[in-house]
VEXSE-446352 format. One record per residue (C-alpha): residue in one letter; x, y, z. Coordinates in Angstrom, 1 decimal, m for minus. Layout:
@residuo:A, c1:X, c2:Y, c3:Z
...
***
This chain:
@residuo:M, c1:m0.1, c2:0.2, c3:m0.4
@residuo:V, c1:1.6, c2:3.3, c3:m0.8
@residuo:C, c1:0.7, c2:6.3, c3:1.5
@residuo:D, c1:m1.5, c2:8.8, c3:0.2
@residuo:P, c1:0.5, c2:12.2, c3:m0.7
@residuo:S, c1:m1.8, c2:14.3, c3:1.4
@residuo:L, c1:m1.1, c2:12.6, c3:4.3
@residuo:L, c1:2.7, c2:12.4, c3:3.9
@residuo:A, c1:3.1, c2:15.8, c3:3.3
@residuo:F, c1:1.1, c2:16.5, c3:6.6
@residuo:G, c1:3.5, c2:13.8, c3:8.2
@residuo:E, c1:6.3, c2:15.6, c3:7.1
@residuo:A, c1:4.9, c2:18.8, c3:7.9
@residuo:F, c1:3.9, c2:18.2, c3:11.3
@residuo:M, c1:7.5, c2:16.7, c3:12.6
@residuo:Q, c1:9.3, c2:20.1, c3:11.1
@residuo:L, c1:6.7, c2:22.0, c3:12.9
@residuo:Y, c1:7.8, c2:19.9, c3:16.1
@residuo:A, c1:11.2, c2:20.4, c3:15.2
@residuo:E, c1:11.0, c2:23.8, c3:15.2
@residuo:R, c1:8.8, c2:24.4, c3:18.7
@residuo:E, c1:11.4, c2:22.0, c3:20.3
@residuo:R, c1:13.8, c2:24.9, c3:19.0
@residuo:A, c1:12.0, c2:27.5, c3:20.4
@residuo:D, c1:11.4, c2:25.9, c3:23.7
@residuo:Y, c1:14.9, c2:24.6, c3:24.6
@residuo:D, c1:17.4, c2:26.6, c3:22.2
@residuo:H, c1:17.8, c2:29.7, c3:24.5
@residuo:L, c1:20.5, c2:31.1, c3:22.0
@residuo:W, c1:17.6, c2:31.2, c3:19.1
@residuo:A, c1:15.6, c2:34.2, c3:18.6
@residuo:P, c1:12.7, c2:33.3, c3:16.3
@residuo:S, c1:11.5, c2:36.5, c3:14.0
@residuo:K, c1:8.3, c2:37.7, c3:12.6
@residuo:S, c1:9.1, c2:35.7, c3:9.6
@residuo:D, c1:10.2, c2:32.5, c3:11.0
@residuo:A, c1:6.9, c2:32.8, c3:13.2
@residuo:A, c1:4.6, c2:33.7, c3:9.8
@residuo:E, c1:6.5, c2:30.7, c3:8.1
@residuo:A, c1:5.5, c2:28.6, c3:11.0
@residuo:I, c1:2.0, c2:29.7, c3:10.8
@residuo:V, c1:1.6, c2:29.4, c3:6.8
@residuo:S, c1:3.0, c2:25.6, c3:7.2
@residuo:A, c1:0.6, c2:25.0, c3:10.0
@residuo:R, c1:m2.7, c2:25.9, c3:7.7
@residuo:D, c1:m0.7, c2:24.0, c3:4.8
@residuo:A, c1:m0.7, c2:20.9, c3:6.7
@residuo:V, c1:m4.0, c2:21.1, c3:8.1
@residuo:L, c1:m5.4, c2:21.7, c3:4.5
@residuo:Q, c1:m3.2, c2:18.3, c3:3.4
@residuo:M, c1:m4.9, c2:15.7, c3:6.6
@residuo:E, c1:m8.2, c2:17.8, c3:5.2
@residuo:Q, c1:m7.2, c2:16.2, c3:1.7
@residuo:A, c1:m6.2, c2:13.1, c3:3.3
@residuo:R, c1:m9.4, c2:12.5, c3:5.0
@residuo:S, c1:m11.1, c2:12.7, c3:1.8
@residuo:A, c1:m8.9, c2:10.8, c3:m0.3
@residuo:S, c1:m8.3, c2:8.2, c3:2.3
@residuo:P, c1:m10.1, c2:7.8, c3:5.4
@residuo:E, c1:m8.9, c2:4.4, c3:6.0
@residuo:Q, c1:m5.1, c2:5.6, c3:6.2
@residuo:V, c1:m5.6, c2:8.3, c3:8.3
@residuo:Q, c1:m7.7, c2:5.9, c3:11.3
@residuo:A, c1:m4.7, c2:3.6, c3:10.3
@residuo:V, c1:m2.4, c2:6.5, c3:11.5
@residuo:C, c1:m4.6, c2:7.2, c3:14.2
@residuo:L, c1:m4.7, c2:4.1, c3:15.4
@residuo:A, c1:m0.9, c2:3.4, c3:15.5
@residuo:V, c1:m0.9, c2:6.8, c3:17.7
@residuo:M, c1:m3.2, c2:5.9, c3:20.4
@residuo:V, c1:m1.7, c2:2.4, c3:20.8
@residuo:D, c1:1.9, c2:3.2, c3:20.9
@residuo:Q, c1:2.9, c2:3.5, c3:24.7
@residuo:R, c1:5.0, c2:6.4, c3:24.6
@residuo:S, c1:2.6, c2:8.5, c3:22.1
@residuo:R, c1:m0.5, c2:7.9, c3:24.8
@residuo:K, c1:2.0, c2:9.3, c3:27.4
@residuo:R, c1:3.0, c2:12.5, c3:25.7
@residuo:M, c1:m1.1, c2:13.0, c3:24.9
@residuo:K, c1:m2.1, c2:12.5, c3:28.5
@residuo:F, c1:m4.6, c2:10.2, c3:26.2
@residuo:P, c1:m4.7, c2:6.7, c3:28.7
@residuo:L, c1:m6.5, c2:3.9, c3:26.1
@residuo:S, c1:m9.1, c2:3.2, c3:28.4
@residuo:S, c1:m10.3, c2:6.5, c3:28.3
@residuo:A, c1:m11.0, c2:6.3, c3:24.9
@residuo:R, c1:m14.6, c2:6.5, c3:23.4
@residuo:P, c1:m16.3, c2:5.1, c3:20.8
***
C-alpha cells in the first residue's frame, strides 16, 4: 500500500513544525523572528489543508495512523491519553 501523498505531506510538515517548536522551547540562544513565526503559521495552515485532503481521499489511512498513535505507549503518554478513556 502506498501512503496518500496528502497524508505524507501532513506528516512531514508536522515533524518540521514539531522540530521548530522544540527549538523554540529549548534552544535558549535562538530568537525566532517575525518571519520565522509567519512561516510556521503558513506551514501549519498548509498541514491542516493536507490533512483535510487526506481525510477525504484516504480516510482508511488516516484512521490507521490515528490507531497506530493511540496504541503506542509513548504517544499516549505524551498526549496524556490513556487507552482506557478512549470513547467510540
